DRENFI-918986 format. One record per residue (C-alpha): z, x, y; residue in three letters; residue number from 0. Coordinates in steps of 0.1 Angstrom, whole numbers, always signed. Layout:
N
<tivo><z>Z</z><x>X</x><y>Y</y><resn>Ala</resn><resi>NUM</resi></tivo>
...
//
This chain:
87
<tivo><z>+393</z><x>-980</x><y>+372</y><resn>Unk</resn><resi>0</resi></tivo>
<tivo><z>+389</z><x>-1015</x><y>+365</y><resn>Unk</resn><resi>1</resi></tivo>
<tivo><z>+367</z><x>-1037</x><y>+340</y><resn>Unk</resn><resi>2</resi></tivo>
<tivo><z>+335</z><x>-1048</x><y>+358</y><resn>Unk</resn><resi>3</resi></tivo>
<tivo><z>+346</z><x>-1084</x><y>+351</y><resn>Unk</resn><resi>4</resi></tivo>
<tivo><z>+376</z><x>-1081</x><y>+368</y><resn>Unk</resn><resi>5</resi></tivo>
<tivo><z>+367</z><x>-1061</x><y>+394</y><resn>Unk</resn><resi>6</resi></tivo>
<tivo><z>+337</z><x>-1085</x><y>+407</y><resn>Unk</resn><resi>7</resi></tivo>
<tivo><z>+367</z><x>-1119</x><y>+406</y><resn>Unk</resn><resi>8</resi></tivo>
<tivo><z>+392</z><x>-1092</x><y>+422</y><resn>Unk</resn><resi>9</resi></tivo>
<tivo><z>+362</z><x>-1087</x><y>+454</y><resn>Unk</resn><resi>10</resi></tivo>
<tivo><z>+357</z><x>-1125</x><y>+455</y><resn>Unk</resn><resi>11</resi></tivo>
<tivo><z>+322</z><x>-1116</x><y>+443</y><resn>Unk</resn><resi>12</resi></tivo>
<tivo><z>+321</z><x>-1143</x><y>+417</y><resn>Unk</resn><resi>13</resi></tivo>
<tivo><z>+339</z><x>-1177</x><y>+411</y><resn>Unk</resn><resi>14</resi></tivo>
<tivo><z>+355</z><x>-1167</x><y>+374</y><resn>Unk</resn><resi>15</resi></tivo>
<tivo><z>+361</z><x>-1137</x><y>+355</y><resn>Unk</resn><resi>16</resi></tivo>
<tivo><z>+339</z><x>-1160</x><y>+331</y><resn>Unk</resn><resi>17</resi></tivo>
<tivo><z>+312</z><x>-1158</x><y>+351</y><resn>Unk</resn><resi>18</resi></tivo>
<tivo><z>+313</z><x>-1119</x><y>+355</y><resn>Unk</resn><resi>19</resi></tivo>
<tivo><z>+311</z><x>-1120</x><y>+320</y><resn>Unk</resn><resi>20</resi></tivo>
<tivo><z>+279</z><x>-1142</x><y>+315</y><resn>Unk</resn><resi>21</resi></tivo>
<tivo><z>+263</z><x>-1121</x><y>+341</y><resn>Unk</resn><resi>22</resi></tivo>
<tivo><z>+270</z><x>-1091</x><y>+322</y><resn>Unk</resn><resi>23</resi></tivo>
<tivo><z>+261</z><x>-1103</x><y>+287</y><resn>Unk</resn><resi>24</resi></tivo>
<tivo><z>+229</z><x>-1115</x><y>+302</y><resn>Unk</resn><resi>25</resi></tivo>
<tivo><z>+220</z><x>-1082</x><y>+321</y><resn>Unk</resn><resi>26</resi></tivo>
<tivo><z>+221</z><x>-1098</x><y>+358</y><resn>Unk</resn><resi>27</resi></tivo>
<tivo><z>+253</z><x>-1073</x><y>+362</y><resn>Unk</resn><resi>28</resi></tivo>
<tivo><z>+243</z><x>-1037</x><y>+365</y><resn>Unk</resn><resi>29</resi></tivo>
<tivo><z>+260</z><x>-1002</x><y>+374</y><resn>Unk</resn><resi>30</resi></tivo>
<tivo><z>+245</z><x>-975</x><y>+393</y><resn>Unk</resn><resi>31</resi></tivo>
<tivo><z>+209</z><x>-990</x><y>+376</y><resn>Unk</resn><resi>32</resi></tivo>
<tivo><z>+222</z><x>-997</x><y>+343</y><resn>Unk</resn><resi>33</resi></tivo>
<tivo><z>+231</z><x>-1033</x><y>+326</y><resn>Unk</resn><resi>34</resi></tivo>
<tivo><z>+268</z><x>-1030</x><y>+315</y><resn>Unk</resn><resi>35</resi></tivo>
<tivo><z>+291</z><x>-1049</x><y>+295</y><resn>Unk</resn><resi>36</resi></tivo>
<tivo><z>+318</z><x>-1067</x><y>+307</y><resn>Unk</resn><resi>37</resi></tivo>
<tivo><z>+342</z><x>-1041</x><y>+293</y><resn>Unk</resn><resi>38</resi></tivo>
<tivo><z>+325</z><x>-1011</x><y>+310</y><resn>Unk</resn><resi>39</resi></tivo>
<tivo><z>+351</z><x>-995</x><y>+341</y><resn>Unk</resn><resi>40</resi></tivo>
<tivo><z>+341</z><x>-994</x><y>+372</y><resn>Unk</resn><resi>41</resi></tivo>
<tivo><z>+350</z><x>-963</x><y>+395</y><resn>Unk</resn><resi>42</resi></tivo>
<tivo><z>+349</z><x>-961</x><y>+433</y><resn>Unk</resn><resi>43</resi></tivo>
<tivo><z>+313</z><x>-947</x><y>+446</y><resn>Unk</resn><resi>44</resi></tivo>
<tivo><z>+301</z><x>-970</x><y>+420</y><resn>Unk</resn><resi>45</resi></tivo>
<tivo><z>+265</z><x>-992</x><y>+432</y><resn>Unk</resn><resi>46</resi></tivo>
<tivo><z>+270</z><x>-1028</x><y>+418</y><resn>Unk</resn><resi>47</resi></tivo>
<tivo><z>+240</z><x>-1047</x><y>+414</y><resn>Unk</resn><resi>48</resi></tivo>
<tivo><z>+245</z><x>-1085</x><y>+410</y><resn>Unk</resn><resi>49</resi></tivo>
<tivo><z>+218</z><x>-1109</x><y>+403</y><resn>Unk</resn><resi>50</resi></tivo>
<tivo><z>+224</z><x>-1145</x><y>+407</y><resn>Unk</resn><resi>51</resi></tivo>
<tivo><z>+199</z><x>-1180</x><y>+407</y><resn>Unk</resn><resi>52</resi></tivo>
<tivo><z>+182</z><x>-1177</x><y>+443</y><resn>Unk</resn><resi>53</resi></tivo>
<tivo><z>+197</z><x>-1136</x><y>+456</y><resn>Unk</resn><resi>54</resi></tivo>
<tivo><z>+206</z><x>-1101</x><y>+447</y><resn>Unk</resn><resi>55</resi></tivo>
<tivo><z>+236</z><x>-1086</x><y>+461</y><resn>Unk</resn><resi>56</resi></tivo>
<tivo><z>+237</z><x>-1044</x><y>+460</y><resn>Unk</resn><resi>57</resi></tivo>
<tivo><z>+272</z><x>-1032</x><y>+466</y><resn>Unk</resn><resi>58</resi></tivo>
<tivo><z>+289</z><x>-998</x><y>+468</y><resn>Unk</resn><resi>59</resi></tivo>
<tivo><z>+328</z><x>-997</x><y>+458</y><resn>Unk</resn><resi>60</resi></tivo>
<tivo><z>+344</z><x>-977</x><y>+485</y><resn>Unk</resn><resi>61</resi></tivo>
<tivo><z>+375</z><x>-984</x><y>+473</y><resn>Unk</resn><resi>62</resi></tivo>
<tivo><z>+395</z><x>-997</x><y>+440</y><resn>Unk</resn><resi>63</resi></tivo>
<tivo><z>+414</z><x>-1032</x><y>+448</y><resn>Unk</resn><resi>64</resi></tivo>
<tivo><z>+452</z><x>-1034</x><y>+432</y><resn>Unk</resn><resi>65</resi></tivo>
<tivo><z>+447</z><x>-1069</x><y>+416</y><resn>Unk</resn><resi>66</resi></tivo>
<tivo><z>+433</z><x>-1097</x><y>+430</y><resn>Unk</resn><resi>67</resi></tivo>
<tivo><z>+431</z><x>-1096</x><y>+469</y><resn>Unk</resn><resi>68</resi></tivo>
<tivo><z>+421</z><x>-1122</x><y>+497</y><resn>Unk</resn><resi>69</resi></tivo>
<tivo><z>+387</z><x>-1134</x><y>+501</y><resn>Unk</resn><resi>70</resi></tivo>
<tivo><z>+383</z><x>-1120</x><y>+540</y><resn>Unk</resn><resi>71</resi></tivo>
<tivo><z>+400</z><x>-1089</x><y>+529</y><resn>Unk</resn><resi>72</resi></tivo>
<tivo><z>+376</z><x>-1080</x><y>+500</y><resn>Unk</resn><resi>73</resi></tivo>
<tivo><z>+350</z><x>-1068</x><y>+521</y><resn>Unk</resn><resi>74</resi></tivo>
<tivo><z>+369</z><x>-1034</x><y>+531</y><resn>Unk</resn><resi>75</resi></tivo>
<tivo><z>+368</z><x>-1023</x><y>+496</y><resn>Unk</resn><resi>76</resi></tivo>
<tivo><z>+325</z><x>-1023</x><y>+495</y><resn>Unk</resn><resi>77</resi></tivo>
<tivo><z>+298</z><x>-1023</x><y>+517</y><resn>Unk</resn><resi>78</resi></tivo>
<tivo><z>+264</z><x>-1042</x><y>+509</y><resn>Unk</resn><resi>79</resi></tivo>
<tivo><z>+238</z><x>-1017</x><y>+504</y><resn>Unk</resn><resi>80</resi></tivo>
<tivo><z>+208</z><x>-1046</x><y>+501</y><resn>Unk</resn><resi>81</resi></tivo>
<tivo><z>+206</z><x>-1086</x><y>+500</y><resn>Unk</resn><resi>82</resi></tivo>
<tivo><z>+177</z><x>-1100</x><y>+488</y><resn>Unk</resn><resi>83</resi></tivo>
<tivo><z>+169</z><x>-1137</x><y>+490</y><resn>Unk</resn><resi>84</resi></tivo>
<tivo><z>+146</z><x>-1147</x><y>+455</y><resn>Unk</resn><resi>85</resi></tivo>
<tivo><z>+122</z><x>-1178</x><y>+455</y><resn>Unk</resn><resi>86</resi></tivo>
//
């Protein structure tokens, strides 16, 4: 398992861990539908929603990375469930 703020950075879903932490603190990051703290541990099978200005991304965690990975390798660790653009 890995902290959600570290995981989002490791999977290149956010640019920095502080952005991930801020997203958690403002309710823009959810795991399995629940708003989470940055220290919340994520596990394989979790559905993670990231709301950003202009879009929302929902992914299912398929495999836990072992630390930081390259951006081109990141998609093998998750499956995009839904991506929506918001006005």
